[in-house]
C-alpha positions in Angstrom: 141.5 46.5 -47.8 143.6 48.9 -48.1 146.5 46.4 -45.9 150.4 45.5 -47.2 151.1 45.5 -50.6 151.3 41.9 -51.6 148.5 40.6 -50.5 146.5 43.7 -51.9 148.2 43.4 -55.5 146.7 39.4 -55.3 143.2 40.3 -54.2 143.0 42.8 -57.0 143.9 40.0 -59.9 141.6 37.7 -58.0 139.2 40.3 -57.9 139.0 42.0 -60.7 139.4 38.2 -63.2 136.2 37.3 -60.9 134.8 39.7 -62.6 136.3 39.2 -66.3 135.0 36.2 -66.3 131.1 37.2 -65.4 131.3 39.6 -67.8 131.9 36.5 -69.6 129.4 34.5 -68.0 126.6 37.4 -69.4 126.2 35.8 -72.8 124.8 33.2 -71.9 121.5 31.7 -72.9 119.7 31.6 -69.7 118.6 35.5 -68.7 118.7 33.9 -65.1 122.1 33.5 -65.1 123.0 37.3 -67.0 120.7 38.6 -64.4 123.2 37.2 -62.0 126.4 37.5 -63.8 126.7 41.2 -63.7 125.7 42.0 -60.9 128.0 39.3 -59.7 130.2 41.2 -62.1 129.9 44.6 -60.9 131.0 42.7 -57.1 134.1 42.1 -58.9 134.7 45.1 -60.5 134.5 47.0 -57.2 135.7 44.4 -54.5 139.3 45.0 -56.6 139.0 48.5 -56.9 138.4 48.9 -53.2 141.3 46.4 -52.7 143.7 48.4 -54.4 146.9 48.8 -51.9 146.6 52.4 -50.3 150.3 53.0 -51.1 149.7 52.9 -55.0 145.9 55.1 -54.8 144.5 56.7 -51.4 140.6 57.3 -53.0 139.6 61.0 -52.6 137.2 61.4 -49.7 134.1 61.3 -52.4 134.8 57.8 -53.2 133.2 56.3 -50.5 129.5 57.9 -51.0 129.5 56.8 -55.1 130.2 53.3 -53.9 127.9 53.7 -50.7 125.3 54.6 -54.0 125.9 52.0 -56.0 126.3 48.9 -53.8 123.3 50.4 -52.4 121.8 50.7 -55.5 122.4 46.9 -56.1 121.5 46.1 -52.4 117.9 47.5 -53.6 118.0 45.4 -56.7 119.0 41.9 -54.4 116.4 42.5 -52.5 113.3 43.1 -55.7 115.0 39.8 -57.4 114.8 38.0 -53.9 110.9 38.1 -54.4 111.3 35.5 -56.7 114.8 33.4 -55.6 116.5 32.9 -52.7 119.8 33.3 -54.2 119.4 37.1 -54.5 119.5 37.3 -50.7 123.2 36.1 -51.0 123.7 39.0 -53.3 121.2 41.2 -51.3 124.7 40.2 -48.3 126.8 41.0 -50.8 125.7 44.4 -51.5 124.8 45.5 -48.2 128.4 43.9 -47.1 130.0 46.4 -49.5 127.8 49.0 -48.6 129.2 49.1 -45.4 132.5 49.1 -45.7 132.4 51.2 -47.7 130.6 53.4 -44.6 134.1 52.3 -42.7 135.7 53.5 -44.7 133.8 56.7 -45.5 133.9 57.4 -40.7 137.7 56.9 -41.0 139.1 59.0 -43.8 142.9 59.3 -42.6 144.0 55.9 -41.5 143.2 52.4 -43.9 142.5 48.8 -42.7 145.3 47.0 -41.6 147.6 49.7 -40.6 146.8 49.4 -36.8 143.6 50.5 -35.9 140.0 49.0 -36.9 137.8 50.5 -38.6 133.0 49.5 -38.6 131.6 47.7 -35.7 132.8 44.8 -34.8 129.9 43.0 -33.7 128.4 44.4 -37.9 132.0 43.1 -38.8 132.2 39.9 -36.9 128.7 38.7 -38.5 129.8 39.1 -42.1 132.6 36.6 -41.6 130.6 34.7 -40.4 128.2 34.5 -42.7 130.8 34.3 -46.2 133.1 32.3 -44.1 129.7 29.6 -43.9 129.4 30.4 -47.6 132.7 30.2 -48.7 133.0 27.0 -46.5 130.1 25.1 -48.4 130.3 26.9 -51.2 133.3 24.3 -51.5 132.1 21.9 -50.4 129.2 22.2 -53.8 131.7 22.1 -56.4 133.9 19.6 -55.4 131.2 16.9 -56.6 130.3 20.0 -59.9 134.0 19.1 -61.4 134.5 15.1 -60.2 130.7 14.9 -62.5 131.5 18.0 -65.1 130.6 15.7 -68.7 130.3 17.6 -71.6 131.8 20.8 -73.7 128.8 24.2 -72.8 130.1 27.1 -73.5 132.2 29.1 -70.9 129.2 31.4 -69.6 126.8 28.1 -68.9 129.5 26.1 -67.0 128.6 25.9 -63.5 131.3 24.4 -61.9 132.7 28.1 -63.1 130.1 29.7 -61.7 130.6 28.3 -58.7 134.0 29.5 -58.1 133.0 32.5 -59.6 131.5 32.6 -56.5 133.5 30.9 -54.2 136.4 33.0 -54.9 134.4 36.2 -54.5 133.3 35.1 -51.1 137.0 34.6 -50.2 138.4 37.4 -51.6 135.4 39.5 -49.2 136.2 37.3 -46.2 139.9 38.8 -46.4 138.7 42.8 -47.0 137.2 42.0 -43.9 139.4 40.4 -41.5 141.4 43.6 -43.4 138.5 46.3 -42.3 
């Protein structure tokens, strides 16, 4: 998460732009899309904040427990919402991954990922990497037909291909963050 400055800033920009678009999607007329977009906006902005290069900002020690609490609450909300929609299981895994990364960073306060030694439990990191790599590949495949057949001019908050691209970019960012953990 706190690797070299250039990739870190690219990750911050990607996640912040994704979070901003998710805020725009919260204006959708479809209630389920609004709810999902809110969780995705939280994830995008949280990932952006976590990806700020350590050379620019070294977060205080209280930051990681706050991340753990916020994304722990998001995981509980996703678990509750998963009763009605399987899509929320992905939100649950994403929030749990954020909790895991925050705990890994809290456990190694003097060390930032990407600077030598690794943080976290390699097995857990590997499982999360496999999940998110699979998610990215599947999302990319699902996105291709939508882009090819997109028609009409729905509002920016109701465009399914942009929502899928948003989820794809957050999946790519999660892979990058887990690799540098």
